[in-house]
N, C-alpha and C positions, 0 to 999 in steps of 0.2 A: 376392610380398613387397609390402609396403605402403611408401609414401613420404609425405612431407608434402604432396605434391600430391593425395594421395587423401583428405585430411582437408578436409571441406567445412563451412563454418558452417551451423548450424542456424537456420532461420527460426523463432524461438521462438513467434511469434503462430500460425503454422501448426502447430507441434508442439503447442502448447497446445489448439488447436482439435480436433486428432486424438487427443489423450491427456489429455483434461480429468480423467478418472478417476484419473490418476496423482497428481493435486494435490488432488482434491476427493472422491474415492471415488464411491460410487454416487449421492450426492445431486447430484452435478454442481455447477458454479459457483454460489455463492450468497453473499450479503452476510453472513451470519452467520458462515460459515467465514473469510471475508477479514477481517471486523473482528476476530474472535477471535484470528486469527493475527497481526495487527498489534498488538493489545493486548498479547498475551504478549511481543512483541518489546520493548514500551516497558518492561515490568517487567524483562526479562532485562537491558536496557541501563541500568538504575539507577533506574527510575521507582518510586515508592512507591505510585502509584495509576495506574490506567488505566480509563477510562470508555468504554463503548460505548453510543451512544444513537441514536434514529432520529426525526427530525422531517420531516414531509411525505415527499418522495421520497428525502431525504437520509439517509445513514448516516455517523456521526462516531466517530472514535476521538480521545480527547484524554487529556492527561496533564500533570501538573505540571512534568515534565521534557521537554526537547527531545530525544526520542529519535531524530529524523531527523538530528541532527547530533552525536549522542553519540559518544564515542570508541569505536571497534570495530576488529576485527581486519583488516577488509579496506578500510578508509576509505570506507565508504558514507556518503553525505551526502543533503541534501534535493534535490540535482539528479540524481546518478547513481542513485538508488534507483528512479527512474521510468523509467530509460533501458534497463534490461535486467534479466534474472533475476540477482540478487546472492546469493551464498552468505552464510550466517549461522552461522558456526562457533560463536558464542556460544550459539545455540540447540540445538546438537547436530549430530552427523554427518548429512549429507545435508539439512540445513535450509536455508531460503531466506528472504529478506525478502518479506513479504506485500504490500508496498506496490505491487509491480509487478502483482499480480492486481487491486488496486483501480483501477489505471491501464487495464488492458486490459478489465476488465469494468465499465466506466462510461461514461456519456455526458458526465460532468463530474466534475472532481476539483480540489480546492483545498486549500492548506495555510496554516496560520499557525504561526509559531514565535515564540520570544521576540523576534525582531528583524524579521520580515517576514510579510506575508500576500501570497499569489500564486496565481493561477489556473494550474494545470497543463494542464487540458483543459476544454473547454467554451466557453461564450460569456460575455461581460461580464454579461448578465442572470443567468447561473448564478452568477457571482462575487458579484453583488449579493444574491441570495437566500442564498448560503453565508454571507456576511458577516452578514446579518440573523439568520439561524438560530443562528450561533454565540453570539449574545447570550443564548440560551436554554440553553446547555450548563452542566452542573455545573462544568466546567472549560473556560475558553476561552483558555488561554494557548498551548498547543501542541496544534494540531488538524489532523486530516486528515479531510476530508469528501469523499464521493462519491455520485453518483446511479447506483445499480446498473442494469446493462444486461447481461443474460445473453449477448447476441450480441456476438461479437468484432468 
């Protein structure tokens, strides 16, 4: 018989490293899958446009709406979306928010919403480059940018 003491939290980073195929299939972790997953969420959460662009080493998802802070079923926002794997019931059964994959599979990550711009991961130099590159985007109001790194 099992008890609550038998339940152990999963180290998601280790789980992801050991089971990458569950999230990315046979292609493995890649920036195309990550950006498309995030762009789809922007549309599901009320965006009318979502853009995926690449400049230099940076991959960007941008939208006219602030999808990171849009109303959603489990109160995901621009802080907790990067802290853990978050379910995404609006996207369908067993769906998850893709922003965590951008966090894990990057050497740098930054966001800009209608109210703030902040570095989530990386150096101040990364943030400077991010800020400069966002000026070239089709839409630069609500942006998630990351430098893909396949190594966890």
